[in-house]
N, CA, C and O of each residue as an XYZ file, in Angstrom:
264
protein
N       5.267    -61.015     30.661
C       5.392    -59.653     30.187
C       4.567    -59.440     28.921
O       3.912    -58.409     28.770
N       4.598    -60.394     28.034
C       3.839    -60.249     26.793
C       2.344    -60.179     27.065
O       1.613    -59.470     26.373
N       1.894    -60.912     28.069
C       0.469    -60.891     28.380
C       0.041    -59.516     28.875
O      -1.033    -59.031     28.520
N       0.877    -58.892     29.694
C       0.503    -57.572     30.200
C       0.529    -56.521     29.098
O      -0.295    -55.607     29.098
N       1.460    -56.638     28.164
C       1.525    -55.681     27.054
C       0.305    -55.834     26.147
O      -0.241    -54.841     25.666
N      -0.116    -57.060     25.916
C      -1.262    -57.301     25.058
C      -2.573    -56.916     25.712
O      -3.541    -56.604     25.020
N      -2.619    -56.934     27.042
C      -3.860    -56.634     27.752
C      -4.263    -55.168     27.593
O      -5.449    -54.847     27.661
N      -3.299    -54.282     27.383
C      -3.619    -52.866     27.267
C      -4.097    -52.473     25.874
O      -4.593    -51.363     25.681
N      -3.955    -53.357     24.917
C      -4.388    -53.047     23.553
C      -5.882    -53.310     23.415
O      -6.380    -54.331     23.889
N      -6.595    -52.400     22.772
C      -8.039    -52.605     22.601
C      -8.320    -53.755     21.634
O      -7.559    -54.006     20.700
N      -9.394    -54.421     21.875
C      -9.825    -55.512     21.000
C     -10.841    -54.962     20.010
O     -11.441    -53.910     20.229
N     -11.020    -55.695     18.920
C     -12.046    -55.292     17.979
C     -11.467    -54.625     16.747
O     -10.249    -54.514     16.609
N     -12.331    -54.183     15.858
C     -11.877    -53.584     14.600
C     -11.162    -52.251     14.826
O     -11.422    -51.541     15.797
N     -10.272    -51.940     13.917
C      -9.535    -50.673     13.975
C     -10.465    -49.514     13.640
O     -11.400    -49.650     12.852
N     -10.185    -48.378     14.256
C     -10.940    -47.174     13.928
C     -10.360    -46.568     12.654
O      -9.267    -46.935     12.223
N     -11.090    -45.652     12.064
C     -10.607    -44.977     10.854
C      -9.301    -44.235     11.142
O      -8.406    -44.195     10.298
N      -9.196    -43.650     12.332
C      -7.967    -42.937     12.708
C      -6.781    -43.890     12.802
O      -5.685    -43.557     12.350
N      -6.983    -45.069     13.383
C      -5.909    -46.057     13.493
C      -5.473    -46.554     12.119
O      -4.281    -46.735     11.867
N      -6.434    -46.772     11.242
C      -6.125    -47.231      9.896
C      -5.293    -46.181      9.164
O      -4.302    -46.515      8.514
N      -5.688    -44.928      9.266
C      -4.954    -43.850      8.598
C      -3.553    -43.699      9.178
O      -2.595    -43.485      8.435
N      -3.424    -43.807     10.491
C      -2.109    -43.715     11.132
C      -1.202    -44.853     10.659
O      -0.019    -44.635     10.398
N      -1.748    -46.052     10.548
C      -0.973    -47.200     10.074
C      -0.547    -47.003      8.618
O       0.588    -47.315      8.259
N      -1.434    -46.497      7.792
C      -1.088    -46.239      6.386
C       0.027    -45.206      6.264
O       0.939    -45.360      5.451
N      -0.052    -44.141      7.087
C       1.013    -43.117      7.071
C       2.344    -43.708      7.514
O       3.386    -43.395      6.938
N       2.316    -44.565      8.537
C       3.541    -45.190      9.029
C       4.151    -46.111      7.968
O       5.366    -46.121      7.773
N       3.306    -46.880      7.290
C       3.791    -47.772      6.236
C       4.384    -46.970      5.078
O       5.432    -47.325      4.539
N       3.710    -45.896      4.705
C       4.197    -45.042      3.610
C       5.541    -44.417      3.975
O       6.440    -44.340      3.138
N       5.678    -43.970      5.223
C       6.946    -43.387      5.680
C       8.058    -44.426      5.629
O       9.188    -44.104      5.262
N       7.749    -45.678      5.996
C       8.766    -46.737      5.944
C       9.186    -47.007      4.499
O      10.372    -47.190      4.227
N       8.243    -47.033      3.587
C       8.563    -47.232      2.169
C       9.453    -46.097      1.669
O      10.425    -46.334      0.951
N       9.121    -44.878      2.046
C       9.932    -43.733      1.628
C      11.349    -43.810      2.189
O      12.313    -43.513      1.484
N      11.481    -44.212      3.465
C      12.820    -44.354      4.061
C      13.616    -45.447      3.354
O      14.802    -45.274      3.075
N      12.961    -46.574      3.065
C      13.647    -47.666      2.369
C      14.094    -47.235      0.975
O      15.205    -47.546      0.545
N      13.223    -46.521      0.278
C      13.558    -46.055     -1.062
C      14.746    -45.094     -1.017
O      15.621    -45.147     -1.881
N      14.778    -44.222     -0.020
C      15.865    -43.246      0.099
C      17.193    -43.925      0.419
O      18.247    -43.449     -0.004
N      17.153    -45.027      1.158
C      18.396    -45.718      1.501
C      18.999    -46.438      0.306
O      20.218    -46.586      0.225
N      18.184    -46.875     -0.597
C      18.673    -47.528     -1.799
C      18.582    -49.041     -1.746
O      18.500    -49.647     -0.678
N      18.598    -49.628     -2.929
C      18.430    -51.076     -3.067
C      19.577    -51.836     -2.424
O      19.357    -52.818     -1.715
N      20.799    -51.386     -2.669
C      21.962    -52.119     -2.164
C      21.937    -52.220     -0.638
O      22.175    -53.293     -0.085
N      21.657    -51.128      0.030
C      21.592    -51.125      1.493
C      20.474    -52.031      1.987
O      20.661    -52.798      2.932
N      19.323    -51.944      1.355
C      18.194    -52.776      1.769
C      18.498    -54.258      1.567
O      18.142    -55.079      2.412
N      19.149    -54.609      0.462
C      19.499    -56.012      0.221
C      20.530    -56.507      1.230
O      20.434    -57.635      1.713
N      21.512    -55.673      1.548
C      22.511    -56.072      2.544
C      21.850    -56.331      3.894
O      22.159    -57.318      4.561
N      20.942    -55.444      4.297
C      20.262    -55.623      5.577
C      19.362    -56.856      5.561
O      19.268    -57.562      6.565
N      18.707    -57.119      4.450
C      17.848    -58.297      4.349
C      18.690    -59.570      4.428
O      18.293    -60.536      5.081
N      19.846    -59.578      3.772
C      20.731    -60.742      3.826
C      21.261    -60.950      5.239
O      21.327    -62.083      5.714
N      21.636    -59.872      5.912
C      22.128    -59.984      7.289
C      21.033    -60.522      8.207
O      21.307    -61.351      9.075
N      19.814    -60.065      8.027
C      18.703    -60.547      8.834
C      18.447    -62.031      8.574
O      18.193    -62.790      9.510
N      18.513    -62.446      7.315
C      18.308    -63.854      6.981
C      19.388    -64.724      7.625
O      19.088    -65.798      8.145
N      20.647    -64.264      7.594
C      21.726    -65.021      8.235
C      21.479    -65.130      9.740
O      21.649    -66.201     10.323
N      21.079    -64.023     10.367
C      20.786    -64.049     11.795
C      19.663    -65.034     12.101
O      19.773    -65.828     13.036
N      18.586    -64.990     11.323
C      17.450    -65.881     11.569
C      17.859    -67.338     11.416
O      17.412    -68.189     12.184
N      18.703    -67.635     10.436
C      19.173    -69.008     10.262
C      20.002    -69.462     11.453
O      19.829    -70.581     11.937
N      20.913    -68.595     11.938
C      21.715    -68.948     13.108
C      20.833    -69.136     14.337
O      21.048    -70.058     15.123
N      19.855    -68.276     14.503
C      18.939    -68.372     15.628
C      18.161    -69.692     15.565
O      18.029    -70.387     16.572
N      17.656    -70.027     14.395
C      16.892    -71.272     14.230
C      17.774    -72.484     14.519
O      17.326    -73.437     15.158
N      19.013    -72.455     14.057
C      19.930    -73.570     14.330
C      20.207    -73.702     15.819
O      20.221    -74.814     16.347
N      20.427    -72.585     16.503
C      20.691    -72.608     17.941
C      19.476    -73.138     18.695
O      19.620    -73.928     19.628
N      18.301    -72.715     18.302
C      17.081    -73.161     18.953
C      16.873    -74.653     18.714
O      16.481    -75.384     19.623
N      17.131    -75.092     17.509
C      16.979    -76.508     17.171
C      17.939    -77.337     18.023
O      17.548    -78.373     18.560
N      19.194    -76.892     18.151
C      20.179    -77.611     18.959
C      19.788    -77.615     20.429
O      19.926    -78.637     21.102
N      19.306    -76.498     20.933
C      18.897    -76.407     22.327
C      17.702    -77.332     22.603
O      17.628    -77.956     23.662
N      16.793    -77.412     21.669
C      15.615    -78.248     21.850
C      15.998    -79.728     21.874
O      15.398    -80.514     22.608
N      17.004    -80.113     21.065
C      17.450    -81.501     21.036
C      18.117    -81.906     22.353
O      17.961    -83.041     22.802
N      18.854    -80.989     22.968
C      19.587    -81.335     24.182
C      18.713    -81.264     25.435
O      19.119    -81.723     26.503
N      17.522    -80.692     25.307
C      16.650    -80.560     26.492
C      15.897    -81.827     26.788
O      15.127    -81.878     27.746
């Protein structure tokens, strides 16, 4: 599935329009994060870190038993 999704993406350097669209998207994300506040962003970052640690531990255990 990943191969088919990647096949439809153009190769090569980004166009000026793509660069501008990406900058607008990044700016919008920064604005949304700022509006949510530091406490909310830190809580979500901590939750994501805990999830990633659990995922890594599960993967490590699965790899050992295979």
